[in-house]
C-alpha positions as a Markdown table, in Angstrom:
| # | Residue | x | y | z |
|---|---|---|---|---|
| 1 | Glu | -27.2 | -26.6 | -10.2 |
| 2 | Ser | -26.3 | -30.2 | -10.0 |
| 3 | Arg | -22.8 | -29.5 | -11.3 |
| 4 | Trp | -21.6 | -27.4 | -8.4 |
| 5 | Pro | -19.7 | -30.3 | -6.8 |
| 6 | Phe | -17.7 | -30.6 | -10.0 |
| 7 | Leu | -16.8 | -26.9 | -9.9 |
| 8 | Phe | -15.6 | -27.2 | -6.4 |
| 9 | Gly | -13.7 | -30.4 | -7.3 |
| 10 | Ala | -11.9 | -28.7 | -10.2 |
| 11 | Ile | -9.3 | -27.3 | -7.8 |
| 12 | Ile | -8.0 | -30.8 | -7.4 |
| 13 | Val | -6.4 | -30.8 | -10.9 |
| 14 | Pro | -4.0 | -27.8 | -10.4 |
| 15 | Ser | -3.1 | -29.0 | -6.9 |
| 16 | Leu | -2.2 | -32.4 | -8.2 |
| 17 | Ile | -0.1 | -30.9 | -10.9 |
| 18 | Gln | 1.7 | -28.8 | -8.3 |
| 19 | Val | 2.4 | -31.8 | -6.1 |
| 20 | Val | 3.9 | -33.7 | -9.0 |
| 21 | Ile | 6.1 | -30.8 | -10.2 |
| 22 | Leu | 7.2 | -29.6 | -6.8 |
| 23 | Pro | 10.0 | -32.1 | -6.2 |
| 24 | Phe | 11.7 | -31.2 | -9.4 |
| 25 | Leu | 11.9 | -27.4 | -8.6 |
| 26 | Pro | 15.0 | -26.1 | -6.9 |
| 27 | Glu | 14.8 | -24.4 | -3.5 |
| 28 | Ser | 15.4 | -20.7 | -3.1 |
| 29 | Pro | 19.1 | -19.9 | -3.2 |
| 30 | Arg | 18.6 | -17.3 | -0.4 |
| 31 | Tyr | 16.9 | -19.9 | 1.7 |
| 32 | Leu | 19.6 | -22.5 | 1.1 |
| 33 | Leu | 22.4 | -19.9 | 1.8 |
| 34 | Leu | 21.0 | -18.1 | 4.8 |
| 35 | Glu | 18.8 | -20.6 | 6.5 |
| 36 | Lys | 20.4 | -24.0 | 5.7 |
| 37 | His | 24.0 | -22.6 | 5.4 |
| 38 | Asn | 24.5 | -24.8 | 2.4 |
| 39 | Thr | 26.7 | -22.8 | 0.0 |
| 40 | Ser | 27.1 | -25.5 | -2.6 |
| 41 | Lys | 23.4 | -26.1 | -3.1 |
| 42 | Ala | 22.8 | -22.4 | -3.1 |
| 43 | Glu | 25.4 | -22.0 | -5.8 |
| 44 | Lys | 23.8 | -24.8 | -7.9 |
| 45 | Ala | 20.4 | -23.1 | -7.5 |
| 46 | Phe | 21.7 | -19.7 | -8.6 |
| 47 | Gln | 23.4 | -21.4 | -11.6 |
| 48 | Arg | 20.1 | -23.0 | -12.5 |
| 49 | Phe | 18.1 | -19.8 | -12.1 |
| 50 | Leu | 20.5 | -17.5 | -13.8 |
| 51 | Gly | 22.0 | -19.9 | -16.4 |
| 52 | Lys | 25.6 | -18.9 | -15.8 |
| 53 | Asp | 28.5 | -20.7 | -14.2 |
| 54 | Asp | 30.0 | -17.9 | -12.1 |
| 55 | Val | 27.5 | -16.9 | -9.4 |
| 56 | Ser | 30.0 | -15.8 | -6.8 |
| 57 | His | 28.9 | -12.1 | -7.2 |
| 58 | Glu | 25.3 | -13.0 | -6.4 |
| 59 | Ile | 26.2 | -15.1 | -3.4 |
| 60 | Glu | 28.3 | -12.2 | -2.1 |
| 61 | Glu | 25.3 | -9.8 | -2.6 |
| 62 | Val | 23.0 | -12.1 | -0.6 |
| 63 | Leu | 25.5 | -12.4 | 2.2 |
| 64 | Ala | 26.1 | -8.7 | 2.3 |
| 65 | Glu | 22.4 | -8.0 | 2.4 |
| 66 | Ser | 22.1 | -10.5 | 5.2 |
| 67 | Arg | 24.8 | -8.8 | 7.2 |
| 68 | Val | 23.1 | -5.4 | 6.7 |
| 69 | Gln | 19.7 | -6.9 | 7.9 |
| 70 | Arg | 21.4 | -8.4 | 11.0 |
| 71 | Asn | 22.8 | -5.0 | 11.9 |
| 72 | Thr | 19.5 | -3.2 | 11.5 |
| 73 | Lys | 17.9 | -2.3 | 14.8 |
| 74 | Met | 14.3 | -3.0 | 15.3 |
| 75 | Val | 12.1 | -0.3 | 16.7 |
| 76 | Ser | 8.8 | -0.4 | 18.4 |
| 77 | Ile | 5.6 | 1.3 | 17.3 |
| 78 | Leu | 6.0 | 3.9 | 20.1 |
| 79 | Gln | 9.5 | 4.7 | 19.1 |
| 80 | Leu | 8.3 | 5.2 | 15.5 |
| 81 | Leu | 5.5 | 7.5 | 16.7 |
| 82 | Arg | 8.0 | 9.5 | 18.8 |
| 83 | Thr | 10.3 | 10.0 | 15.8 |
| 84 | Arg | 9.3 | 13.3 | 14.2 |
| 85 | Ala | 10.6 | 12.4 | 10.7 |
| 86 | Val | 8.2 | 9.5 | 10.2 |
| 87 | Arg | 5.2 | 10.4 | 12.4 |
| 88 | Trp | 3.2 | 12.1 | 9.7 |
| 89 | Gln | 3.8 | 9.3 | 7.2 |
| 90 | Ile | 2.5 | 6.8 | 9.7 |
| 91 | Val | -0.5 | 8.9 | 10.7 |
| 92 | Thr | -1.3 | 9.4 | 7.0 |
| 93 | Val | -1.2 | 5.7 | 6.2 |
| 94 | Val | -3.3 | 4.8 | 9.3 |
| 95 | Val | -6.0 | 7.4 | 8.5 |
| 96 | Thr | -6.0 | 6.3 | 4.8 |
| 97 | Met | -6.4 | 2.7 | 5.7 |
| 98 | Gly | -9.0 | 3.5 | 8.3 |
| 99 | Cys | -11.1 | 5.5 | 5.7 |
| 100 | Tyr | -10.7 | 2.7 | 3.2 |
| 101 | Gln | -12.1 | 0.2 | 5.7 |
| 102 | Leu | -15.0 | 2.5 | 6.7 |
| 103 | Cys | -16.0 | 3.7 | 3.2 |
| 104 | Gly | -17.6 | 0.4 | 2.2 |
| 105 | Leu | -15.3 | -0.4 | -0.7 |
| 106 | Asn | -14.6 | -3.9 | 0.6 |
| 107 | Ala | -18.3 | -4.7 | 0.6 |
| 108 | Val | -18.5 | -3.8 | -3.1 |
């Protein structure tokens, strides 16, 4: 019983290890390319992750995916419910999640 504070203090060790290691890890290539618009750092990060020199194909894939996402139109919940093709999938998921919350499984 007297050792509980040590148990709660044990989380300090992994967090300190993470703080020490974090500056040496590269940032995400997608983040560098799409958010920071820094192609050279993104290329270096891809090279480090993938271990190959030519990463132009991967950079083009990320840029193409970004273009597709930008062209995707966002729809509201009401528009989804009005669409006959996805209405039953949404109703099924909502009912399933509602039953999951009400059945008491979370309490177990």
